[in-house]
C-alpha positions in Angstrom: -19.0 15.0 -3.8 -19.1 11.2 -3.9 -22.0 9.7 -5.8 -24.4 7.1 -4.3 -23.1 4.3 -6.4 -19.4 4.7 -5.6 -17.9 2.4 -3.0 -14.5 2.4 -1.2 -11.5 1.3 -3.2 -8.6 -0.6 -1.7 -5.5 -0.9 -3.8 -3.5 -4.0 -3.2 0.0 -4.7 -4.4 3.6 -5.5 -3.6 5.8 -2.5 -2.7 7.2 -0.9 -5.9 4.6 -2.6 -8.0 2.9 0.6 -9.2 0.5 1.1 -6.3 1.5 4.8 -5.9 1.0 5.6 -9.6 -2.4 4.0 -9.6 -3.4 5.7 -6.3 -2.1 9.1 -7.6 -4.4 8.8 -10.6 -7.6 7.4 -9.0 -7.4 9.7 -6.0 -7.8 12.7 -8.3 -11.4 11.7 -8.6 -13.8 14.2 -6.9 -15.9 11.2 -6.0 -13.3 9.8 -3.5 -11.7 11.0 -0.3 -8.3 9.9 1.0 -6.0 9.8 4.0 -3.5 11.5 1.7 -1.0 9.1 3.3 -0.5 5.4 3.8 -2.6 4.0 6.6 0.5 2.7 8.5 0.1 5.5 11.1 -3.4 4.2 12.0 -2.2 0.7 12.4 0.8 1.9 14.4 -1.6 3.2 17.0 -3.3 -0.2 17.1 0.1 -2.0 17.5 1.2 0.3 20.2 -2.0 -0.2 22.2 -1.5 -3.9 22.0 2.1 -3.6 23.1 0.9 -1.8 26.2 -1.2 -5.0 26.8 1.8 -7.2 26.3 0.6 -8.3 22.8 3.1 -8.1 19.9 2.9 -9.2 16.2 5.7 -10.9 14.4 5.0 -9.6 10.9 2.6 -7.4 8.9 0.1 -10.2 8.8 -3.2 -9.2 10.6 -6.3 -11.3 10.7 -9.9 -10.5 11.7 -9.6 -12.5 14.9 -6.8 -10.2 15.9 -9.4 -7.4 16.3 -12.1 -7.0 18.8 -15.2 -4.8 18.5 -13.4 -1.9 20.1 -10.6 -2.3 17.5 -13.0 -2.4 14.6 -14.7 0.8 15.9 -11.3 2.5 16.3 -10.2 1.8 12.7 -13.5 2.8 11.2 -13.5 6.1 13.2 -9.8 6.8 12.4 -10.3 6.3 8.7 -13.3 8.7 8.8 -11.4 11.2 10.9 -8.3 11.4 8.6 -10.0 11.1 5.2 -10.5 14.4 3.3 -11.4 15.4 -0.2 -8.8 18.2 0.0 -5.3 17.1 -0.7 -4.1 20.4 0.9 -5.7 19.6 4.3 -4.4 16.0 4.1 -0.9 17.1 3.5 -1.1 19.8 6.1 -2.0 17.2 8.7 0.7 14.6 7.7 3.5 16.9 6.7 3.1 19.6 9.4 0.7 18.9 12.3 1.5 15.3 13.0 5.2 16.1 13.1 4.9 18.8 15.7 4.1 18.2 19.4 3.0 21.8 19.8 0.5 21.5 16.9 -1.0 18.2 18.0 -4.1 20.0 19.5 -4.8 21.6 16.2 -4.5 18.2 14.4 -6.9 16.8 17.0 -9.4 19.6 16.5 -9.4 19.2 12.7 -9.8 15.5 12.6 -12.3 15.2 15.5 -14.4 18.0 13.9 -14.2 16.1 10.6 -15.5 12.9 12.3 -18.3 14.8 14.2 -19.6 16.4 11.0 -19.6 13.2 9.1 -21.6 11.4 11.8 -23.9 14.3 12.6 -24.9 14.9 9.0 -24.6 11.2 8.0 -22.1 12.2 5.3 -21.2 9.1 3.3 -17.8 9.5 1.6 -15.9 6.7 -0.2 -12.3 6.4 0.6 -9.4 5.2 -1.7 -6.7 3.5 0.3 -3.2 2.4 -0.8 -0.8 0.7 1.6 1.4 -2.2 0.3 1.4 -3.8 3.7 -2.3 -4.4 3.2 -1.3 -7.4 1.1 -1.1 -9.1 4.5 -4.4 -7.6 5.8 -6.9 -8.1 3.1 -9.4 -9.9 5.3 -9.1 -7.0 7.9 -9.7 -4.4 5.2 -12.7 -6.3 4.0 -14.0 -6.4 7.5 -13.6 -2.6 7.9 -15.0 -1.9 4.4 -17.3 -4.8 3.6 -18.6 -3.2 0.3 -15.1 -2.1 -1.0 -13.7 -2.8 -4.4 -10.2 -4.3 -4.3 -7.8 -3.4 -7.1 -4.8 -5.8 -7.2 -1.9 -4.6 -9.2 0.8 -7.2 -10.2 4.2 -6.5 -11.7 6.9 -8.6 -13.6 9.2 -10.0 -10.9 12.3 -8.8 -12.8 11.4 -5.2 -12.8 9.6 -5.3 -9.4 12.6 -6.9 -7.6 15.1 -4.6 -9.3 13.0 -1.6 -8.2 13.0 -2.9 -4.6 16.7 -3.3 -4.7 17.1 0.3 -5.8 14.6 1.5 -3.2 16.3 -0.3 -0.3 19.6 1.3 -1.1 18.5 4.7 -2.4 18.3 6.4 1.0 20.7 5.7 3.8 19.2 4.0 6.8 18.6 6.3 9.8 20.8 5.8 12.9 18.0 6.6 15.2 16.1 3.8 16.9 13.5 2.3 14.5 9.9 3.1 15.4 8.6 0.4 13.0 5.6 -1.6 14.3 5.4 -4.6 14.1 9.0 -4.3 15.4 11.9 -6.4 14.1 12.8 -9.3 16.3 16.1 -10.1 14.5 19.2 -8.1 13.8 19.8 -7.5 10.1 22.9 -8.5 8.4 21.8 -8.2 4.8 24.6 -8.4 2.2 24.5 -5.4 -0.1 22.6 -3.2 2.4 24.4 -1.2 5.2 21.3 -0.2 7.1 19.8 -1.5 10.3 16.1 -0.7 9.4 13.9 -3.1 7.6 12.2 -1.4 4.6 8.8 -1.9 3.1 6.5 -4.9 3.9 7.5 -7.3 6.7 6.3 -10.8 5.5 5.9 -13.7 7.8 9.1 -15.8 7.8 11.4 -12.8 7.2 13.8 -14.1 9.8 14.9 -16.6 7.1 16.5 -13.8 5.0 17.9 -11.4 7.7 21.4 -12.7 6.8 20.8 -13.1 3.1 21.9 -11.0 0.1 19.6 -8.0 -0.6 18.3 -9.5 -3.9 17.0 -12.5 -1.9 15.3 -10.2 0.6 13.6 -8.3 -2.2 12.6 -11.6 -4.0 11.1 -12.8 -0.7 9.1 -9.6 -0.3 7.8 -9.9 -3.8 6.9 -13.6 -3.5 5.2 -13.3 -0.1 3.4 -10.1 -0.9 1.8 -11.6 -4.0 1.1 -15.0 -2.4 -0.7 -13.3 0.5 -2.6 -11.0 -1.8 -3.8 -13.9 -3.9 -4.7 -15.9 -0.8 -6.6 -13.0 0.7 -8.4 -12.1 -2.5 -9.8 -15.6 -2.8 -12.3 -14.6 -0.1 -13.4 -11.5 -1.9 -16.4 -11.9 -4.3 -15.5 -11.6 -8.0 -17.8 -8.6 -8.4 -15.6 -6.7 -5.9 -12.1 -7.4 -7.2 -10.2 -6.6 -10.4 -6.6 -7.4 -11.4 -4.4 -5.1 -13.5 -0.7 -5.2 -14.4 1.9 -2.5 -13.9 2.9 -3.1 -17.5 -0.6 -2.3 -18.8 -0.9 0.6 -16.5 2.2 2.4 -17.8 1.8 1.4 -21.4 -1.9 2.1 -21.8 -2.8 4.3 -18.8 -6.1 5.8 -20.1 -7.6 2.4 -21.1 -6.7 0.7 -17.8 -8.1 3.6 -15.8 -11.2 3.6 -17.9 -11.7 -0.2 -17.3 -11.3 0.4 -13.5 -13.9 3.2 -13.7 -16.3 0.9 -15.6 -15.8 -1.7 -12.9 -16.1 0.5 -9.9 -18.7 3.1 -11.2 -16.2 6.0 -11.0 -16.7 8.7 -13.6 -13.9 9.0 -16.1 -14.1 12.7 -16.3 -12.4 15.9 -15.1 -9.1 15.7 -13.2 -9.2 11.9 -13.3 -9.3 11.7 -17.0 -6.7 14.5 -17.4 -4.2 12.8 -15.1 -4.8 9.4 -16.7 -3.9 10.9 -20.0 -0.9 12.6 -18.6 0.4 10.3 -15.8 2.5 11.7 -13.0 6.0 10.6 -12.2 5.9 9.1 -8.8 9.2 7.1 -8.3 12.0 8.2 -6.1 14.1 9.7 -8.9 11.2 11.3 -10.7 12.0 9.4 -13.8 9.6 8.1 -16.5 9.1 4.3 -16.4 11.8 2.5 -18.3 11.2 -1.2 -19.1 15.0 -1.7 -19.5 16.0 0.0 -16.3 15.9 -3.3 -14.3 18.8 -4.6 -16.4 21.3 -2.7 -14.3 20.5 -5.3 -11.6 20.1 -8.1 -14.1 22.8 -10.4 -12.5 21.3 -10.0 -9.1 17.8 -10.6 -10.2 18.8 -13.6 -12.3 20.0 -15.4 -9.1 16.5 -15.4 -7.5 14.2 -15.9 -10.5 14.3 -19.8 -10.5 12.8 -20.0 -7.0 9.9 -17.7 -8.1 8.8 -19.8 -11.1 5.5 -21.1 -9.6 4.2 -17.7 -8.4 5.5 -16.0 -11.5 3.5 -18.3 -13.8 0.5 -18.0 -11.5 0.6 -14.3 -12.1 0.9 -14.7 -15.8 4.7 -14.1 -16.1 6.7 -16.7 -18.0 9.6 -18.6 -16.6 12.9 -16.8 -17.1 15.2 -19.8 -16.5 
Protein backbone atom coordinates (compact mmCIF):
# COMPACT_ATOMS: atom_id res chain seq x y z
CA UNK A 1 0.00 0.00 0.00
CA UNK A 2 1.41 3.45 -0.90
CA UNK A 3 2.66 5.57 1.98
CA UNK A 4 1.47 9.11 2.59
CA UNK A 5 4.85 10.58 1.62
CA UNK A 6 5.22 8.90 -1.77
CA UNK A 7 4.28 10.90 -4.87
CA UNK A 8 3.80 9.94 -8.53
CA UNK A 9 6.98 9.21 -10.47
CA UNK A 10 7.34 10.08 -14.16
CA UNK A 11 10.32 8.57 -15.99
CA UNK A 12 11.58 10.70 -18.86
CA UNK A 13 14.10 9.58 -21.47
CA UNK A 14 14.83 9.00 -25.13
CA UNK A 15 13.71 5.64 -26.53
CA UNK A 16 16.35 2.95 -25.83
CA UNK A 17 17.95 5.05 -23.10
CA UNK A 18 17.21 2.66 -20.24
CA UNK A 19 13.71 3.82 -19.33
CA UNK A 20 12.34 0.27 -19.39
CA UNK A 21 15.09 -1.04 -17.11
CA UNK A 22 14.54 1.79 -14.65
CA UNK A 23 10.77 1.32 -14.75
CA UNK A 24 11.08 -2.46 -14.28
CA UNK A 25 13.04 -1.94 -11.09
CA UNK A 26 11.08 0.91 -9.54
CA UNK A 27 7.65 -0.52 -10.41
CA UNK A 28 8.40 -3.51 -8.19
CA UNK A 29 7.88 -1.23 -5.19
CA UNK A 30 4.71 -2.03 -3.26
CA UNK A 31 4.28 1.69 -2.72
CA UNK A 32 3.53 2.35 -6.39
CA UNK A 33 0.86 1.40 -8.90
CA UNK A 34 1.27 1.28 -12.65
CA UNK A 35 -0.53 1.05 -15.97
CA UNK A 36 1.70 -1.98 -16.64
CA UNK A 37 1.97 -0.58 -20.13
CA UNK A 38 3.08 2.66 -21.75
CA UNK A 39 0.43 5.37 -21.71
CA UNK A 40 0.29 5.62 -25.51
CA UNK A 41 -3.12 3.91 -25.55
CA UNK A 42 -4.60 6.64 -23.34
CA UNK A 43 -3.21 9.39 -25.55
CA UNK A 44 -4.42 7.53 -28.63
CA UNK A 45 -8.01 7.93 -27.41
CA UNK A 46 -7.37 11.66 -26.97
CA UNK A 47 -5.91 12.01 -30.46
CA UNK A 48 -8.77 10.02 -31.98
CA UNK A 49 -11.36 12.22 -30.27
CA UNK A 50 -9.63 15.30 -31.66
CA UNK A 51 -9.51 13.81 -35.14
CA UNK A 52 -13.28 13.41 -34.97
CA UNK A 53 -13.38 17.18 -34.36
CA UNK A 54 -11.07 17.83 -37.30
CA UNK A 55 -8.02 18.53 -35.10
CA UNK A 56 -4.77 16.68 -35.80
CA UNK A 57 -1.28 16.89 -34.33
CA UNK A 58 1.89 16.88 -36.42
CA UNK A 59 4.20 15.22 -33.88
CA UNK A 60 4.35 13.80 -30.37
CA UNK A 61 4.60 17.32 -28.93
CA UNK A 62 1.65 18.16 -26.68
CA UNK A 63 1.31 21.34 -24.64
CA UNK A 64 -1.07 22.25 -21.80
CA UNK A 65 -2.99 24.64 -24.05
CA UNK A 66 -3.85 21.66 -26.27
CA UNK A 67 -6.04 20.35 -23.43
CA UNK A 68 -9.30 21.72 -22.12
CA UNK A 69 -10.86 20.95 -18.74
CA UNK A 70 -12.67 17.93 -20.16
CA UNK A 71 -9.39 16.54 -21.50
CA UNK A 72 -7.66 17.01 -18.15
CA UNK A 73 -10.46 15.16 -16.35
CA UNK A 74 -10.33 12.42 -19.00
CA UNK A 75 -6.61 11.81 -18.53
CA UNK A 76 -6.75 11.87 -14.74
CA UNK A 77 -9.65 9.42 -14.71
CA UNK A 78 -8.03 7.13 -17.29
CA UNK A 79 -4.77 6.96 -15.37
CA UNK A 80 -6.78 6.09 -12.26
CA UNK A 81 -8.86 3.48 -14.10
CA UNK A 82 -5.97 1.60 -15.61
CA UNK A 83 -3.45 1.76 -12.76
CA UNK A 84 -3.16 -1.33 -10.59
CA UNK A 85 -0.77 -2.61 -7.98
CA UNK A 86 -1.16 -6.11 -9.42
CA UNK A 87 1.04 -6.75 -12.45
CA UNK A 88 -1.13 -9.78 -13.24
CA UNK A 89 -4.29 -7.67 -13.58
CA UNK A 90 -2.45 -5.06 -15.63
CA UNK A 91 -1.09 -7.62 -18.06
CA UNK A 92 -4.48 -9.35 -18.28
CA UNK A 93 -6.04 -6.08 -19.39
CA UNK A 94 -3.38 -5.17 -21.96
CA UNK A 95 -2.39 -8.59 -23.28
CA UNK A 96 -5.85 -10.17 -23.36
CA UNK A 97 -8.89 -7.95 -22.75
CA UNK A 98 -7.90 -4.90 -24.80
CA UNK A 99 -7.07 -7.14 -27.77
CA UNK A 100 -10.44 -8.81 -27.92
CA UNK A 101 -13.65 -7.12 -29.02
CA UNK A 102 -15.68 -9.82 -27.25
CA UNK A 103 -13.87 -9.16 -23.96
CA UNK A 104 -14.21 -5.37 -24.06
CA UNK A 105 -17.19 -5.40 -21.64
CA UNK A 106 -15.07 -7.26 -19.07
CA UNK A 107 -12.25 -4.76 -19.50
CA UNK A 108 -14.68 -1.91 -19.00
CA UNK A 109 -16.18 -3.55 -15.90
CA UNK A 110 -12.76 -4.00 -14.28
CA UNK A 111 -11.40 -0.52 -14.94
CA UNK A 112 -14.65 1.32 -14.17
CA UNK A 113 -14.94 -0.59 -10.89
CA UNK A 114 -11.33 0.30 -10.14
CA UNK A 115 -12.09 3.98 -10.69
CA UNK A 116 -15.30 3.86 -8.66
CA UNK A 117 -13.60 2.25 -5.66
CA UNK A 118 -10.74 4.75 -5.71
CA UNK A 119 -13.13 7.70 -5.78
CA UNK A 120 -15.66 6.22 -3.35
CA UNK A 121 -13.09 5.35 -0.70
CA UNK A 122 -10.74 8.25 -1.53
CA UNK A 123 -7.93 5.80 -2.19
CA UNK A 124 -4.74 7.71 -2.96
CA UNK A 125 -2.30 5.65 -4.97
CA UNK A 126 0.88 6.91 -6.54
CA UNK A 127 1.59 5.90 -10.10
CA UNK A 128 4.88 5.28 -11.83
CA UNK A 129 4.68 6.12 -15.51
CA UNK A 130 7.19 5.41 -18.29
CA UNK A 131 6.62 6.40 -21.91
CA UNK A 132 9.54 7.84 -23.95
CA UNK A 133 7.13 9.97 -25.99
CA UNK A 134 6.57 11.95 -22.80
CA UNK A 135 9.85 13.76 -23.53
CA UNK A 136 7.57 15.89 -25.69
CA UNK A 137 4.78 16.15 -23.09
CA UNK A 138 6.51 17.10 -19.84
CA UNK A 139 4.35 20.16 -19.20
CA UNK A 140 1.22 18.09 -19.80
CA UNK A 141 2.39 15.37 -17.42
CA UNK A 142 3.15 18.05 -14.84
CA UNK A 143 -0.36 19.45 -15.31
CA UNK A 144 -1.88 16.01 -14.75
CA UNK A 145 0.44 15.15 -11.84
CA UNK A 146 1.41 18.49 -10.26
CA UNK A 147 3.27 16.92 -7.35
CA UNK A 148 5.09 14.23 -9.35
CA UNK A 149 8.79 13.51 -9.29
CA UNK A 150 10.46 13.46 -12.70
CA UNK A 151 13.37 11.09 -13.21
CA UNK A 152 15.32 11.93 -16.37
CA UNK A 153 17.61 9.24 -17.69
CA UNK A 154 20.28 10.16 -20.24
CA UNK A 155 22.51 7.87 -22.31
CA UNK A 156 25.73 8.21 -24.30
CA UNK A 157 24.75 9.13 -27.89
CA UNK A 158 26.94 6.39 -29.34
CA UNK A 159 25.28 3.52 -27.52
CA UNK A 160 21.79 5.06 -27.59
CA UNK A 161 21.80 5.71 -31.33
CA UNK A 162 23.25 2.27 -32.05
CA UNK A 163 20.51 0.70 -29.94
CA UNK A 164 17.88 2.68 -31.86
CA UNK A 165 19.33 1.46 -35.16
CA UNK A 166 19.10 -2.15 -33.95
CA UNK A 167 15.56 -1.66 -32.67
CA UNK A 168 14.32 -0.06 -35.89
CA UNK A 169 15.53 -3.05 -37.89
CA UNK A 170 14.98 -5.85 -35.36
CA UNK A 171 11.35 -6.49 -36.26
CA UNK A 172 9.95 -6.25 -39.75
CA UNK A 173 7.44 -3.49 -40.26
CA UNK A 174 3.84 -4.64 -40.46
CA UNK A 175 2.13 -4.42 -43.85
CA UNK A 176 -1.15 -3.44 -42.26
CA UNK A 177 -2.22 0.20 -42.19
CA UNK A 178 -0.49 2.01 -39.36
CA UNK A 179 -2.70 2.97 -36.42
CA UNK A 180 -0.12 5.38 -35.05
CA UNK A 181 -1.42 8.65 -33.64
CA UNK A 182 -0.30 11.30 -34.27
CA UNK A 183 -0.28 9.88 -37.80
CA UNK A 184 2.54 10.31 -40.28
CA UNK A 185 2.01 13.02 -42.85
CA UNK A 186 4.92 11.98 -45.04
CA UNK A 187 5.87 8.74 -46.76
CA UNK A 188 9.04 7.14 -45.47
CA UNK A 189 12.01 6.42 -47.71
CA UNK A 190 14.60 5.77 -45.04
CA UNK A 191 17.82 4.26 -46.32
CA UNK A 192 18.68 1.13 -44.35
CA UNK A 193 15.08 0.54 -43.31
CA UNK A 194 12.55 -1.33 -45.44
CA UNK A 195 9.45 -0.62 -43.41
CA UNK A 196 6.71 1.93 -43.89
CA UNK A 197 5.94 2.52 -40.19
CA UNK A 198 7.68 5.14 -38.10
CA UNK A 199 9.09 3.66 -34.91
CA UNK A 200 9.44 5.20 -31.46
CA UNK A 201 9.10 8.92 -30.75
CA UNK A 202 7.89 11.27 -33.50
CA UNK A 203 9.75 14.56 -32.93
CA UNK A 204 8.71 17.85 -34.49
CA UNK A 205 10.53 18.34 -37.78
CA UNK A 206 10.71 14.63 -38.52
CA UNK A 207 9.80 15.42 -42.14
CA UNK A 208 13.41 16.57 -42.56
CA UNK A 209 14.67 13.00 -42.20
CA UNK A 210 12.00 10.87 -43.93
CA UNK A 211 14.38 10.41 -46.89
CA UNK A 212 17.57 10.20 -44.82
CA UNK A 213 19.71 7.21 -43.83
CA UNK A 214 18.52 5.34 -40.73
CA UNK A 215 21.44 6.53 -38.60
CA UNK A 216 20.37 10.14 -39.24
CA UNK A 217 16.80 9.33 -38.22
CA UNK A 218 18.00 7.74 -34.98
CA UNK A 219 20.37 10.63 -34.27
CA UNK A 220 17.49 13.04 -34.86
CA UNK A 221 15.30 11.13 -32.39
CA UNK A 222 18.07 11.13 -29.77
CA UNK A 223 18.78 14.82 -30.23
CA UNK A 224 15.18 16.04 -30.21
CA UNK A 225 14.07 13.75 -27.37
CA UNK A 226 16.83 15.05 -25.12
CA UNK A 227 16.47 18.68 -26.17
CA UNK A 228 12.74 18.60 -25.49
CA UNK A 229 13.29 16.79 -22.19
CA UNK A 230 15.76 19.43 -21.00
CA UNK A 231 13.45 22.21 -22.17
CA UNK A 232 10.44 20.75 -20.39
CA UNK A 233 12.34 19.98 -17.20
CA UNK A 234 13.45 23.60 -16.90
CA UNK A 235 9.91 24.34 -15.71
CA UNK A 236 9.96 21.63 -13.03
CA UNK A 237 11.22 22.71 -9.57
CA UNK A 238 14.58 21.25 -8.58
CA UNK A 239 13.09 19.42 -5.62
CA UNK A 240 10.90 17.40 -8.02
CA UNK A 241 13.45 16.31 -10.63
CA UNK A 242 16.55 14.18 -10.68
CA UNK A 243 18.88 13.14 -13.49
CA UNK A 244 20.62 9.79 -13.76
CA UNK A 245 22.64 8.17 -16.52
CA UNK A 246 22.14 4.82 -18.17
CA UNK A 247 25.81 4.08 -17.63
CA UNK A 248 25.54 4.55 -13.87
CA UNK A 249 22.29 2.58 -13.77
CA UNK A 250 23.78 -0.54 -15.39
CA UNK A 251 27.19 -0.30 -13.70
CA UNK A 252 26.05 0.48 -10.18
CA UNK A 253 22.36 -0.34 -10.08
CA UNK A 254 21.78 -0.61 -6.30
CA UNK A 255 23.48 2.73 -5.57
CA UNK A 256 21.49 4.55 -8.28
CA UNK A 257 18.18 3.07 -7.15
CA UNK A 258 19.02 3.88 -3.53
CA UNK A 259 19.68 7.52 -4.52
CA UNK A 260 16.33 7.66 -6.31
CA UNK A 261 14.61 6.22 -3.25
CA UNK A 262 16.30 8.80 -1.03
CA UNK A 263 15.13 11.56 -3.37
CA UNK A 264 11.54 10.37 -3.82
CA UNK A 265 10.88 8.87 -0.39
CA UNK A 266 10.46 5.32 -1.67
CA UNK A 267 11.56 2.56 0.67
CA UNK A 268 14.57 0.60 -0.55
CA UNK A 269 13.32 -2.72 0.76
CA UNK A 270 11.67 -5.97 -0.31
CA UNK A 271 11.20 -6.70 -4.00
CA UNK A 272 12.58 -3.30 -5.00
CA UNK A 273 15.92 -3.89 -3.27
CA UNK A 274 16.04 -7.48 -4.52
CA UNK A 275 15.50 -6.51 -8.16
CA UNK A 276 17.92 -3.59 -7.90
CA UNK A 277 20.60 -6.00 -6.78
CA UNK A 278 19.69 -8.50 -9.53
CA UNK A 279 18.54 -6.31 -12.45
CA UNK A 280 16.30 -7.88 -15.10
CA UNK A 281 17.23 -8.16 -18.77
CA UNK A 282 14.74 -6.01 -20.64
CA UNK A 283 16.12 -5.49 -24.16
CA UNK A 284 14.74 -7.14 -27.28
CA UNK A 285 17.36 -9.90 -27.36
CA UNK A 286 17.34 -10.53 -23.61
CA UNK A 287 21.07 -9.83 -23.47
CA UNK A 288 23.03 -8.30 -20.62
CA UNK A 289 24.14 -4.70 -21.28
CA UNK A 290 27.40 -4.70 -23.24
CA UNK A 291 29.27 -1.36 -23.43
CA UNK A 292 31.04 -2.53 -26.61
CA UNK A 293 27.94 -3.71 -28.46
CA UNK A 294 27.45 -0.34 -30.17
CA UNK A 295 30.69 -0.79 -32.11
CA UNK A 296 28.98 -3.04 -34.64
CA UNK A 297 27.30 0.18 -35.82
CA UNK A 298 30.37 2.33 -35.18
CA UNK A 299 30.77 3.53 -38.78
CA UNK A 300 27.14 4.58 -39.00
CA UNK A 301 27.17 6.30 -35.61
CA UNK A 302 30.43 8.13 -36.40
CA UNK A 303 28.73 9.85 -39.33
CA UNK A 304 26.19 11.62 -37.12
CA UNK A 305 28.16 12.42 -33.97
CA UNK A 306 29.61 15.77 -35.15
CA UNK A 307 26.18 17.37 -35.45
CA UNK A 308 25.33 16.28 -31.89
CA UNK A 309 28.31 17.93 -30.22
CA UNK A 310 26.41 20.72 -28.43
CA UNK A 311 23.67 18.57 -26.90
CA UNK A 312 26.19 15.80 -26.11
CA UNK A 313 28.37 18.17 -24.12
CA UNK A 314 25.32 19.66 -22.43
CA UNK A 315 24.44 16.16 -21.20
CA UNK A 316 27.99 15.59 -19.99
CA UNK A 317 29.24 13.43 -22.84
CA UNK A 318 32.48 14.50 -24.46
CA UNK A 319 32.93 15.34 -28.11
CA UNK A 320 33.79 12.29 -30.19
CA UNK A 321 35.12 14.13 -33.23
